C-alpha positions in Angstrom: 18.3 16.5 -2.6 15.0 14.9 -3.8 12.1 14.2 -1.2 10.8 11.4 -3.5 12.0 7.7 -3.3 11.6 4.5 -5.7 10.9 1.4 -3.9 10.9 -1.9 -6.2 10.3 -5.2 -4.9 6.8 -4.4 -3.6 4.6 -7.4 -3.6 1.0 -6.4 -3.3 -0.3 -10.1 -2.5 2.0 -9.7 0.7 1.6 -6.4 1.7 -1.1 -3.3 0.9 -0.2 0.3 0.8 -1.3 1.2 4.2 1.7 -1.2 5.7 4.1 0.4 3.5 2.9 3.8 4.6 3.1 2.8 8.1 6.4 1.2 7.9 8.3 4.0 6.1 6.7 6.8 8.2 7.7 5.0 11.6 11.1 4.3 10.3 12.2 7.4 8.2 9.7 10.4 8.6 6.3 11.9 7.6 4.9 10.8 4.2 3.3 13.3 1.9 2.1 10.8 -0.8 2.9 7.3 -2.1 2.0 6.4 -5.7 1.5 2.8 -7.1 1.6 3.1 -11.0 -0.5 0.9 -13.1 0.9 -1.0 -16.3 -0.6 1.1 -19.1 -1.1 -2.2 -21.1 -2.6 -4.4 -18.3 -4.0 -1.9 -15.9 -2.2 -4.1 -13.0 -0.3 -2.5 -10.4 3.2 -2.2 -11.0 5.9 -3.9 -8.7 7.4 -0.7 -7.4 6.2 2.6 -5.7 7.1 6.3 -5.5 7.0 7.5 -1.9 7.3 11.4 -1.4 8.2 12.5 2.2 7.5 15.7 3.7 11.1 16.5 3.8 14.1 15.8 1.9 16.2 14.3 5.1 13.5 11.4 5.5 14.2 10.4 2.0 17.9 10.7 2.5 17.6 8.2 5.4 15.6 5.9 3.7 17.8 5.7 0.9 20.9 5.3 3.2 19.3 2.0 3.9 19.0 0.8 0.3 17.3 -2.5 1.2 14.6 -3.4 3.6 12.6 -6.4 4.5 8.8 -5.8 4.8 6.7 -8.7 5.4 8.8 -11.1 3.4 9.5 -8.9 0.5 12.9 -7.5 0.0 12.5 -3.7 -1.0 15.3 -1.8 -2.8 15.1 1.9 -2.1 16.6 4.4 -4.2 16.1 8.2 -5.2 13.2 9.0 -7.7 15.0 9.7 -11.1 13.6 12.7 -12.5 12.7 12.9 -16.3 14.2 15.6 -18.2 11.5 17.6 -20.3 
């Protein structure tokens, strides 16, 4: 089981990373890292995030919710899919 989740629907105009960190930490558990990738062509932040928890159980709890609302943004939660090398 993975300790990293994929969160789509993030709207940086409504919510900042600190709000996301505080929300997910208080609801699901300790967070190790949050990645907010940039579009390689435009350099702008994407509308999705990767959240790595301290443990897989926290990630499992987050994914079990599938959908959450944070400051008006509907966030869709799923496990991060690992790319094959």
